N, C-alpha and C positions, 0 to 999 in steps of 0.2 A: 187636306189629307185625302189620299185615294181610297177607293172602296176596299182595295186589298189591304191597305194599312189599317183601316178601321176594323176590318174583319179579323186581322191578326191580333189587334189589341183586345177585341172581344173574346177571342179564343183564349188568350193568355189570362184575361181577367177571370173567366169561368174556371180555367185549370187551377189557378191559385186558390180560388174560393173553395174548390173541392179537394185541395191538398194533394194534387197530382203533380208528379214530375213530368218533364217532356217525354221521358222514356215510357212512363206509365201511360200517358196519353197516346203515344204512337203505337204501343203494343207490338205485336209481331209483324203487322202489315206495314207500318210507317216507322222510319227511324227517328231517333231523337233529333238528329240534325235537320231532318226535313221539317219536323214540327217547329224547330227554332226558326227556320227560314220563313215558314208561314206566319209565325207570330211577329216576326220582324217586318212583314210586308214584302218580302223578297220572293215569295212564291205565290202563284195563283193556284190554289188547290183545285184538283179536278172534282167533279161531282161525287165520284166514288170516295175520294179521300175526305172530302168534307162531310159526307154521310157518316163515315167511320168516326171522325172527330166528334160530330154532333152526338152520336150514340154514347160515346164514352163521357161526354160532358152532361149527359142527361137531358138533352134537348133535341131539336130537329134542325135540318139545314135552314129552314125559315126562321127558327128560333135564334140561330146565330146571326142572321142578317136583318132581323126585323127592326132594329133600332139604330141602324148605321147612320141615319141622317138626323138624329136628335129628336126633335118634336114629332110625335106621331101624326100621320095624315089620316083623313077619314078612311074607313076600312076599305072601300072599293078602290080608291086611288092608291092606298098603301099596297094592296095586293098587286095592282098593275105595276107599280114602281118596283116592287121586289121581283116580279117576274122578269122585268127588263134588266134589272141588275144581275139576276141569276143567269140570264141569257148572255149578257156581256162577259161575265166570269167564265162561263162555259166556252165561249168563243176563244178567249185568251188562253184557256187551259187546254185547248185542242180537243174539245168534246162537242163537235157540231151537232150530233144527234140530240144531246140534252139542250143545246141552245135552240134547236128547232122546236122542241117540246114547249119551252117556256115562251118563245116568240108566238107560237100558235095560241097559247092560252090568252095572250093579250089580244090577238087578232080575232079570236072567237068571242070576245067580250063586246056585246053590242053597244054598251054604254061608254066605251073607251074614248078618250079625247083624241083629236086629230094629230096632235104632235106625238102622242104615245103610239098611235096606230102607225104613223110613218116610221118611227124609230124601230118598231117591232118588225115592219116590213123589211127594213134595212138589215136587221139582225137575221131575219129568215133567209134573205138572199145570201148573206155570208155563211150561214149554216148550210145552206144548200150547196154552195161552192165547196165548202169544207168536206162535204160527203162525196165530192167528185162529180156532181151533176151540174156541169157547166151550162148546158142548155136551160136547165130549170132556173139557175141563178141569173142568167142573162134575161130570161123572161120576166122574173120578178124585178130585177134591176131596171129594165126598160119601162115597166109599169110605174115603178117608183120615180124614175126620172121624169115621166110625164106629169107627175103630181107635185113635184117639188118646185118651189120658187127659189132660185139661187139668191135673190136679194133678201128673202125672209129667213130661209133655212140654209144658210151658206155652208156650214160645216157638214150637215147631212147631205146636201147636194154634192159637195166635193167628194166625200167619202164614197158616194154612190158612183161617181165618175171613175174613181180609182178601182172600185170593185169591178165595174163593167170593163174597163181597160184591161185589167188583169185577166178576166175571163175570156175576152176576145183574143188576147195574146195566147193564153194557154190552149185555146180551141184552134189556134193556127191562123186566125184571121188578123194578121198583123196590120194590114192596110186600114181595116176598120178601127183597130185599137189606136193606131197612130192618128187617124182623122179625129176620133173622139177626144184624144188628149190635146191635140193642137187647138181644137175649138174651145175646149174648156180653159186652156191657158190664155185665150184672148180676153177673158173676163177678169183676169187677175189684176189686182191693184198693186201699188208699190210696197205696201206693208208686208212684213214677213209673217206668213201664216203656215203653221205646220202642215195642215192638210193640203195646201196648194203646193208646197215644196215636195210632199210625198207623191202627189200626182205627177210632178215633173220627173221625179226619180223613176216612177213607173213608166212614164212615156219614154224616157231614155232607154230603159230596158227593152221596150218594144222596138225601138230603132236598132238596138244592138242585135236583137233576135232577127231582124230583117237584114242585118249586115251593114247598116249605115252607121259605122263606128264614129265617123267624124261628127255627125249630128248628135249622137249619143254623148260623146265626150264634151261637146260644147254645152249641152244641157246640164251635164253633171258638174262641170266647172262653174257654171252660173249658179247652180243650186248650192254648191259648197260655199261660194262667196256670200250668198244671201243667208245661208244657214249660220255662218259665223256671227251674224248680227243678232243672234238670240234664239235660234231654233232649238228644239228639244234634242236630246241625245238620240232619239229614234230617227229623226230626220238627218242629223249629221252622220250618224252611223250608216244609215241607208244610202246616203250619197257616196260615202267612202267605199262601201261595199260594191255598189253597182259600178263605180269607177274601176275597182279592181277586176270586175268581170270583163269590162271593156278592154282593159290592159291585157288580160289573159287571152281574149279573142284576137287581139292584135299581136300576139306573140311576145309581149313584154312580161314574161313570167315573174321576174324578180320585182318589177313594179307592182304586179298583181299581188304578190305575197306581202309586200310592204303596206299596200293600201288595205288589204284584208286584215292585217294585224292592227292597223290603226282603227279600223271599224270595230274590231273586238274591244279595243281599249275604251272607245267611246261608249259602246253598249254596256260595258261593265259598270258605267256610272249610273245606269238605270236599273229598274226592277223588272225589266222585260226578259225574264229568265228563258222563256221559250224561244224568243228571237235570238238571244245570246247563244243558246244551244244550236239553233239553226246555222248561225254564223260559224260556230266551231266546226260543224259538219262541212260547211262550204270552204272554210279555210283548209281543212284537211284535203279536199279535192284539189285546191290550188297548190298545196304543198306537194302532192303527187306529181304535178306537172314538172317539178324540178328534176325528176328522174334520177335521184341520188339516194343513197342509203340514209343520209341525214333527213332528206325530205320525207322519206317513207316513215321514219321514226316520229317526226313531227306530226305527220298526217295521222298516224295511229293515235297519238296523244290527243289531237283535236277530236277525232271520232269518239274516243272513250269519254272525253269531256261532254260531248254531245249526247252520248248514251245516258250519262248520269243526269244531264239537264232535262232530257225528254222522258226519263223513266216514268214519272207520274203525270206529266203534262203533254207529252207528245202523242200523236196518233199512232195507231198500229202500223200504218204505212210508212211513217217517218222512222220508226224503230227498225222496220224491215230493211229500209234503204241503208240505214247505218250499218247493219250487219253485212250488207253487200259491200259497202265501202271497206269495212274491216277485212273482208275476204280479198278485196283488191290489194290491200297492204300485205296480206299473207302471200299472195301470188308474187308480188314484187320482191318479197323476202324469200321466195322459193319455199315457203312452208305450205305445201299443198294439202296436208292433212288438216291443218287449222283452217284453210280456206274452205274445205269440204264441210267442216263443222259449222262455220258461220253461214254458209250458203244453205245448209239444211235447216238451220234455225230460221233464216229469212223465209224460206219457202213455207214453213209452218205458219208464219205470220201472214204471208200472202194469201193463204187459204181462208183467213178470217176477214179479209178486206175485199176479196173478189176483183171485179174489173177495175176498180179505182186504183189498183197498184200495177197495172199492165206495164207502164213505163219502167218501173223499178224491177219488175219481173224480167223484162227483156234485158236490162242491164245485168241482172244476176245470171242469165243464160250466157251472156257474153263473157262474164268472168269464168263461168264453168267451162266454156269452150277453151279458154286458155289453160285451165287445169287439165283438161283432157289432152290437149296437144302436148303439154309438158309431161304427161304420163305415158306418152307414146301412142296416142289414139288420134292421129291427125284427121282422118276421114270423118270420124264422129264429131270431133271438135269443130272442124270447119263447117260442117252441116249445121251444128247448133248455133254457131256464130252468124251464119247467113239467116237462119230463122229468127234470131234476135233482131237483126237489122230490119228484116221485113216487118216484124212486130212494131218496131220503133217508128217506122213510116206511118203506121196506122194510128198511133196514140200520142205521138210527140210532135214538137215543132220541127220545121224544116231544118233548122240549124242542128238540132240534136240528131235527127235522122242522118244528116250529112256526115256528122262526126262519127256516128256509129258505123256507117258504111266505110268511112275512111279507116276505122279501126279493123274492120273485116279485111279491107284491102291489104293492110300492113301484115295482118296475120297470114293471109294467103301468100303474100310475097315471101314471108319467112319460111313458109312450108313448100314453096315452089309451085303453087297452084295458080298457073297463069290465067286460066279461064275465069276462076272465081275473082282473082284480083282485078281483071279488066271489067267484069260485071260490077264489082263493088265500087271501082273508081267512077264508072259511068253513072251509077245510081247515086253516088255521093254528089256528083256535079248536078244531076237532075234535082235532088232534094234541096240543094243550095240555090237553085234557080239560075244556074250559070250555064251558058251554052258552050260546049267544048269546041276548041279550034281543031283544024285539021291535024290528024295524027294523035288525037286524044289529049293534047296538052291544054291545060286550062290557063289562059293568060291571067297573070296577077293572082292566081290562087296560092294561098299560103298552105304549105304542107303541115299536117297535124304533127304535134310533137311525137317523137319516137324514143323508146328506151335507148339508153346509151349502147346496149349490147345488140341492138337491132331488133329487139322484141317489139311487138306492136303495142300501140297505145290502147289501154282498156279503161281510161278514165272518162268520166262523164263531166259535162260542164256543171259548175256549182249552181244551186238554185239561186235565183235573183231575189233581192229583198224588196218586193213590191208590197209595202205595208199599207193597210187601210185603217 
């Protein structure tokens, strides 16, 4: 039984002992349906939510988790074990700051065992990554990598490779990410292991980010075949989702939609609520690629499902990005007032997360640029769109920067701004790492999807599922 399931059973037991209904326990802050999901082991409560539940049950967060493993351990080891469990729950609940606090409690304990210290270091790296400090996470991951023996601590070693690969990719060093992934794969055996398959999925995403779609497809096809031999829903869903991203990048939008819906069905089998919500968000982005009223409606439904799933367990940055996505749907439906409201809410959340949301903030500015243009302010709108693309170059991958400049080029074309269009096309090519041919034609380049009525593309590529 998982930690989450045991925790849910513990909460239900205490609630019944005290004669409380689920509505009583939830009170004004938590709904009865949310309490029901927690008790069923289908939700990983955030630190804040668990603190509220503990108070109403007359105990503490530690009191709720202190006997999850049955027989009590000696006090010192029990404290260390609970801190590690609490850090894992916080990571899964999207609360990296709390995860860091509990991981550091273990690391500060001079008497902690070597295995516990290494696990705490791994959790600290994930918490650091979750707070947007990629360099810090890489530094911790590289230290951990030097201390781990892949033959003795295989699972922890592999999860560290996944984390480092993901951080290198997100930091824009795709070649290093790919080299790390390929070297790690050479040590894989014939047995199907979830962690190794997850690393392969992450490696495929790095290849796709670099534009090597053929290699990415081959890796994902191989992963899907191996996953059918008994891998978890997390692995099978991750492989399907990243395959849908490759299909989207290759212009096969209907295949991308089909694969993403299959990924959703697989993840619905698991209790990974946060990842399911992330998939809903990404499915919405793919649906927007269809550039049809039906696609917009489906996209909005997916984004709303993601909002519900991330309400208690998502980060502030994730919730802000979802509001931007809903604003994209509003623009596509020509509901500019609703778009303004969603963007205003998003910017309020951006203020709480600072520099870690610069990529989403740039996307919001691009959506706002379309609103301005449609309201009859083309000069202001085009200037804001260009600023958004410049910002994306500074904080995002080459692929996303290239897509954003392409969107600016299409908006400039629609408004007849030849100079900005030419600049945007050139910078799109530069960001993609492609040398333009004579006359500005890019051999073999695929034109980004454009709205059926000639409006420019304002969609962002969905987030890949590189799970650790």
